[in-house]
N, C-alpha and C positions, 0 to 999 in steps of 0.2 A: 265673397268675402270682402269688406270693404276696410281699408284703411285711409279713407279719406280724412280722417281726423288726426293722422300722424302730421304733424306740422313741420318735417324735414324738406318741404318743398324748396325747391333752388330755381328761380326763372332767370338766372346770369345766362352768359353765354356759354356755350359748350365747350369743354376741355377735352383733350387726349384721355383724360380719366372718364369723362362721360361716355365717350365712343366705345371705350374699353368695356365699361358696364354695361352698357346697351348690348354690345356683341355677346358679352358673357351670359347673358340673360336669354339671347335668342338662338345662340349657336346650337344646343342641343334640341330645340325646338323647331324640327327643320320645316314643319308644316304651319303657314300662317294663314289666316282666314282674309284674304284679300277684299275689300269692300269698295264698291264703286257707286257709282249713281246710273241707274237705269233711264232710257228714253222718258218712262212715265214718272220720274223723278223720285221714285222709290229707291232706296239703297239694297243693293245685292251683294251678296258674297260668294266667293268661290273658295276653296282650299287649292292653296299652290305650294309648291317646295321651295324654299330658300335655296337659292345655288351659290351664295357666299360661301368661301372657304375661310374667310377672316373679315374683318371689319373693313370695309372698303373707306379708304382716308377722304374720299369725297362723299362719305353720307350717304351712298348708294346702296339699295336692295337690289340683287339682280332674281327673275325667274323667267321660266321658259314657259311661252304660250303659243298657241297657232295663230300663226298671220292672219288666218280668214276666220278667227272664232270671235265670239262676242266681245270679249275684253278688249282684244285691239280694236275692235271697230269703235266700241263705247268710250275708250281713253282719248280716240282721236277727238272726239267732241268735249270732253269733260274730264280732265287729266286730274282732278282733285281726288286722292284716295287715302284710305285707311288699311293698314294691315295690322292684324292682332293675333298675339300669339299667347297660348295659355299653357304652362307647364305644370300642372297639377302634382306631379311627382315632387317639384322643388319649390311648390307655391311661390313660382314667379309670373307675373303677368306683364304683357308689353303691349302698347298702341302706341303705332307710329303713323303719322300723319304726313303725306307728302304730295308730289307730282309724279305721274306716271306717264311714260313714253316707251316707243320703242326704238331700241339702239340698233342700228345695222353697223355692227361691229363683228366680223368673222372671227379675229383673233380672240376676242374674248366669249364667242360662242365655244369656239374649241377649248379654250382654258377651263370653262365651268361644265363642258359637258360631260356626263357619267353615264353608267350603267342603267340608272334609274330613268334617265331622260330618254335614254333608248327606247324603253317601253312605251313612250309617247312619240316618238319622233324616230321610228327604226332606220331612217336613211342617215341617221348620225346629223354630226354639227352642221354639214353640208345641205340638211334637208331644207328644200327651197319654202316650206311651211313653218319654219322654226324661227320662232320671234323671240328677242331677248328684252324682255320688259323690265323696265329700271323703275324703281321708285327711290326719286330724290327725297330723301327725309328732310323734312322743315322742323318738324318737333316729335318729340316722343315722350311718354309718359310710361313709368313703370312703378310695379308694386311687388316688392321683393320680401317675403317673410322668411326670418330665418330661425323663429321659434318652432319647437316641436309641435306635433299636432295636441299633445297632452296639454302643453304650456298655452296654445290658442285654446283650447277648449276651456281650460280654468280661467284665463282672462275673460273670456265671453261670459261664462257662468258668473264671474265675480261682478262683471258690469251688469247682468240680469238682476243679481240679488240687491246691487247698490243702486240700480237706476242710472248709472253714469255710463257713458259709451267707454269702450275696450280703449286703451291707450297702448301705443308701442306696439302695434301686431307687426311691424315691420316697417321698411323704407318705402316711402312714395315721393318719386322725384319727378320734375317736369325737365325736361332738357331742350334747349332751343338749338337745334341743329345748324340751321341756315345760317 
């Protein structure tokens, strides 16, 4: 579904409300598709679980990855990444662009570690292969649809009949987080 013709775009600098809105849209979508560039130049995606428990005031997302894995190796060469979230139940979609790195912060690992992470890292937060991947958000874009499915279908049907593109299918906004 495209709402690109909703003209509520705002390229102004981020505010606390922008951070709060971004977190509101991704907090219930625990899995993001982490996109990075591979050696051959093509883009690759991996599903990762967002470890944040709240919006980080530094505009950072956290994920656990193996230190000896593909993601850790590739971001050392090219740190430009994207994380895409899609919550089809709520009709909200988020694309986050930023820079990734591994953070050597044992206290943060212990703070974020949970039962689900233990399945991948059975030795817990002190597992020597546990990498804390950070994505420092440079910008984000979201599409948030408040209308019910019936209202959306009506607007699209009306657009198909009139030949005009559907209007006001939801909020679409670009956020400059950096």
